[in-house]
N, C-alpha and C positions, 0 to 999 in steps of 0.2 A: 502387667504385664506393660513392660518397659519398651518407654517409645512410642506405645498406640496414642491417637489421639482421644481427643475428648469426648463424649457422646455427648449427640444435640438430645433437647428435648422435644417435644414432637408440638406440635402448635397447638395442642390441646394441653399440652403438661406449661407449655410459653403461657397460657393464658391464662393457671392458675393460675401458675406462682408471682403473676404478674394485678393478681384481682387480690390475694393476702398482702404484695406487699403496697397495694393499694391502703387494704381496709388497717392495716394497724401496723402505719405511718404511725411517727413521731411527729407532722408536722400536719398542719389541718389541711386537708388534699379538698377542690371542688374541678370540677369540670365542666364547661360553658358551648353549648352551643355557636356555630356564628352568628348569633344574636345577639350572645351573651344572656344564653338563658340556661338557667343548672339544668345537665344533664345527669353530673351522681356525684356525691361527698362522701367521705371516711367519718367513722367514727371519732374522732380527735377534731372536726367539723365541730359534727355537731356537742360533744362535750366545751368544747370553745366556743361557742356560740349563741348555744342552747333551743339550739329547734328540730326537730326530726330531718330526716330525712326526708320524709312526703312532706314535709308543709315546705320545703325546699327546691324541691323539681321541680322543674317551668317554672321559675322565678326570675327574674333577671338577677346576678352576680354583686350587682352595686347596694342590692337587701343587707348586703353582709355588709357596709361602710355609709357611716354620713352620709348622709347629700353634701355636705360644700366639698366633699372628695371624691365627685360622680367624673365629673369630670376630664379633672384627671387621670384616675384609674380608668376610662373610657376611651382615650386617645391611646391609653400602652397599650388594652386591650385591643384596637385599631389597626398600630401599626406587629400588632406583634406578629416577626413574620418568621423569630429564629428564637433559642432559648435565647435569656437574656439572664444572664449571671449574675448582673447587677441590682440593689434587690429597693425595690421602692415604700420608704417608712409612712405610712398614715397610721390613720387608726381604724379599726373594725371596732362593728356595731354588732351587739347579741344582741335576742330578741326584748331583752328587756328594756332596752333603748340605752344600755348605758357599752363606756367605749372603752378603747384600750388598745394599747401602742402596737401597731406589727410590725412587717418585713411581710412583705407579699413578690413571689417571684413566678413569672407571665411563657408560660413557652407554646409553640406549638406542640399538634401534639397528629404522625399519622395513622389512621384506625384504618381498618374495613368500611367503616361507612365512613369515610370524610374525615380530614379535619377537624379537629374539639382545640379546643386551648386549657390547655393543666396548669392551674397557680395554686400556689406554693403559700400555705399562708403561718408564718410563723407566730410566733407572741411569744413579746420584745417586751414584755411585764416585769418580768424580773433584771434584765439587761439593765430594762430604762433605771430602774430601782434602785441596784447596783451602782451606775454611774452618778444617780444622785446621789445617794451615801457618798459616793466622792470627792463630788463638786463640793458637797457641803460642807463635808471635811475639808478643804480645799482652802476655802470661801470663809470657814472659823478660823482657818490655821495663820490666814491675812487678817481677819480681823484680828485675830486677839494680838498678829505682830503691831500696826495697826496703834491698840490699846496698849505695845508695850515699851513702843517708841513716844507714846505721849507722856505716857508716862515718867520720863526720864527724868524729866523739867525736875520733880523733888520728889519722895517718898511719900511723906506723911505733911502730915497742916501742920505747918509750924505756925506758933506766937501763943498771947497766954492773957491777951485783952480778955472785959469783959464783953465785947461787939462781937468777938473771934468762941469766946468760950458759950452762946450764948445757940450761935448758930450749931457747933456742935449737942447741943444738949437736942434742940429739935431732933438735926439730925437723926440723934442717933433714939428719939420715937418716932419717929414719923418711920423709919428704918423698921419697923416689929409689921411694919401691915403691910399693905400691898398695894396702899393709896397713892395716886398720882400722884408727884413733888413740880415746883416747878420754881428748878435756884431762878433767881433776879440779885442784877453784880452789874458792876464796872465791866469790864472789859479788866481782863487781866487779875481781875482779887482771886481765882482758884475754884473755879465755879466746876469740874471736870471734876477737882479733888473729893470735892461735896459729895457729886453722884461717884465714883465709886465706893466710898466711902457711907454711903446709905446701898449702894451691893455689899460692899463684902457685911454688914449687919444682917442683912437681909436675910432672912429666910430661904432664898435663891442665891445664896454664894458657892454654891455649887455647883451653879449651872455660867453661863458664859452671859458675861456684861457688853451689851453687843453699845458702839457706839457710830453716830450721824450726824456731822455737822452739813449744816442746810446750807449756812451759805460756802462752804470749800465744793459743792457739788454744781454744776453745771444745771439753770435749771427743767436742763432739759431732760435729764438726764436722773432727775431726783424721785419719780413716781417708778424706773425699774430698779433705784439700788435701794429706796427702802420695803417693795411690793417684791423683786425681780419679775423673769420674762420669762420664756417660753421662745421655744429654737424658731422666728422667723418670724416673729411678735413686729419686729423694725430694721428699717438698714443694720446690716452688720448685727445683730440678735445668730451668729452661727449658732449661738445653743441653748440648751436652756439654765437659767442662771438662779440664784435660791438670791432673794432681797434679805435688807438688815430683818425685817420682823422679820421675818418667815427663822432668822436666824436665832433669834434672841427669846423664842419658845419653851418657855415655861423658864427662862433669866428675868435679866432688867436692857430696857430699851432706852439710852439716854441718847433725846433730839435733839443735840446741841443749838445755841444757833434758829433758837426754833421762832423767835422774828422774823426770819428770810425767806420764811415757807410760802412759796404763791401760791395765791387768792385761792388756782384751780386745784392743786390740790390736795386745802385743806379738805373738803366732803368727802376724800374720802379715806384722810386720816382717821375721821368725827364716826363713820363706819365703821374703821377698822377695833377702832378704842370703844363703839355701843355694843353691836352685836358680837365681838372677839373671832370676827371673818375676812376674809379679803380673799379676791382673786390677783391672781399675777397678770404682770400684761402682755396681753398677747391669750387670756383663758377662760374661760368662763366657769371653772371647776372651783368653787367656792372652799380656804383651807383654813381650819376655823386656829384659833391663835392664845396663846394665854402667854401675857407677856405683863412688867411690872413698867410702868412709862414714867424715865425722868426726864426736865427739860428747862431749859438751860437759854437767859436770852437777858441782854446790856441792853433794849431798847424794850419803850412804856409802851405795854400792851391795852391795855388798854386806850392810852389815847388814839392807836394803831383803830381799835375796833372803833373807836367815836367818830374813828374819821377811815371806817371802814376800808381799810385795810387789812385787814386778819376780821377773819367772822366771829363772831359775839358767844358763839354755840361753841365753839373750841373753846377759846378762853375760856366758858368758863368751865369747861369740861377738863382744862390741864392743871388752870388756878384750882387748886382742891388746897390742897399743902403747901403757901408759898414759903420760903423760906429764903428773905434778903442778908449776902454777904453785904458788910462792909467794905469799901472803900480801905482800902490801903491811907491815909492823912485822917481816917476816923481810929486808927487803933495804932498810929506812933511807938504804943511799948514798945511794939511788936517789930519795928525795926530793926534794930539790934541786937534781936534777935534773928531774923531772915540775912542781917549781912553776913554772920558768923554763919549763921550752914551757910549758903552760897559761897565764900572764899575757904572755909574748906572742898566745896566740891569740889571746888574749880582749883584750886590748889596741887588737890591732889591728877587729878585729870591732866591736868596738865605742867604736871611734876613740876614743884612748886613750892618753896619753903616759908609759907608767911604766919609768921606766927605775932606781928603785935599789928593793929587797925588803932590811928591815933587817937587820941579824943575830939582832936577840932573834924577830919574826917569825920563819924561819926555821929558828930552833933549837928555838921554839915546834913545827911542824910539823913536824917532822922527829920530835921526842917522840910527835907524835901517835899511838895505836898505829891505824888509822883501821880502825875494821868496815866499813865501806864497803868498802873499800882506794880504787882506780885510781876509782872512778866517785864518791865522797865524795870525795875529796880533791879534782880535776876541779871540781864542785858548786862547793865550800868557796872556791876560787879563782875562780872566774867571779864572787859573790856579789861577792870581796875584789875584783877589778876594778870593779866596778859600785859600790862605795862609794867607791872611790880617786877624788879630785879633781884630787889634784898628778900631780907625775912618784914619788910614795914609796908604794909598794903601804901599804895601809888594809885590816889582813884586821882581822877581828872574832874575834876572839882567847877573846873570849868565849862561847865559841860551842864551846871547847872547854877539856875539863875534865886539869889535868897531872893523872898519873896516881898522886903521893902523897896529892894533897886527894882522889881517891875513893877509894883503896883501904885498908884498914883492915887490919891484922894479921887476921883472921881473915874478910875478906871482898875479898881482894887476886887473888884470878881471875880472867884475863880476859875467860868472860863475864861475873863479877860488875863486870866494868866496862864492858864493852860493854851488857847491860840496863841500867847508869843512867845511860849513854850515853843510849839509845833511849829511858826515861822521859822526860826532862828535853830531849826535842824533838815526844815528844807533847804533852805538855804543855806545853812554848811553841806546840803549831800545836792545841791542843787537842780534843785525840783526829783529829782528823783526820787518816787516811792518803792516800788518794790526793790527784790532782791536785795540780798546778803550785806550788803552798805546801802542798802535805799533806806527811807527815812522811816519808812512803819517796822523798821525793822532798830534799826536807830532807840527806838518808839516803844518797843516793846510790843509793839499793835500789828494785829492784822489784819493785811492790805484793803480788805474790803472798809474791815470796823476804822484805818486811818482815811477811806476816801470818804464813812459816813462824817467822819466830823466833822473832814474840813464842810460839808454841802449844811453841815450842824453852824460849823462857825463864818457862812460868809466867807471864806478862807480860797480866795483865786490865786490863776497862776502868777498875777498880773503884782500880785499880794510880792512874792517871792524870787521872784527871778527880774 
């Protein structure tokens, strides 16, 4: 009949409907009295937590959550005076002791027997897994973007010298195994290129190569960056984050500048390598991991072990298959190849048309010792291409000092030559070390590496200012 008002359910019908909705709700439901003891549950709660209804009746509701969250839950329950629309994200604890993420909404309900508290518990496992998968994809894209950026120096390893051929032969041999590799060599020799070559030649080449520079990340963030962290693990940890070790699962993890790894972090790295498992910062859950490890350093780790600056057990765990890359001064026949490569590269980038490299320029470049190795040579050629206006390369040879001019009978060591070169660049940059026009960039070195060299060569500010 049009306009007829809807019929109201009888109290007995309303009660029956409520009981059906309660029992067959897709969420886990639990009712507690004013003392926080369970008076009723539904089937979904039994399935989610593994208890029977009879086991739960009369128990404190906190039996369903880990002990570390009891105070938080009790506080929310005690101050529950109206329905709470915002969920409380905690963890549920099953009968077998296992935990899973949950969202709990707590609200008071008036009944004929008085006020009770109804808790709606929603399992967040699938939601968290989807969020983690998305976060992992974002992190992976970020790591791959970093990798692409670091590869932009030059795509292949350039050279034909005997020393370089020996390096490549060793790299190819060890790539076919899962053995841990340590790449040794001065800064700027191309250790990262050899690491990438090992990954590309390995059975893990279809998986990710994840790189972490131990010297470029503040010591306080290294553990989180490597192992990841849980939400709330420390101030600023607003979300769970996947670490680089986990990201490299079934792939290759490349730890560059391993000599700068803090002592307090070294036992955790050793444990992860030995037991193939780790925990994220702020978590007790053990995560299995399967990675192939490649490390690189320009430091004397054996001496650091003797000086107790590096753990001996970690050193021997990493020093399984060392590959030493010779410095550029020991492979001078490769310098002309590298010069032509970089001239061509930067000519295209800077829209120059350079067709000739004068013989005297090539001789000067070949004679120079290049303390910053390939990185210094590349930076020098880039500046030369910028300065060149015609088709003949115009190189700023004044930046280079012939060994016979800078050496004397008493001071002819390579270290002395390097010291004088660094001092000259520091004077030209007026003592500026960092930045695009600083001494580190001019030398083709990292800022941290240059600071280490200053300390090693006993160069003080008064020497160049």
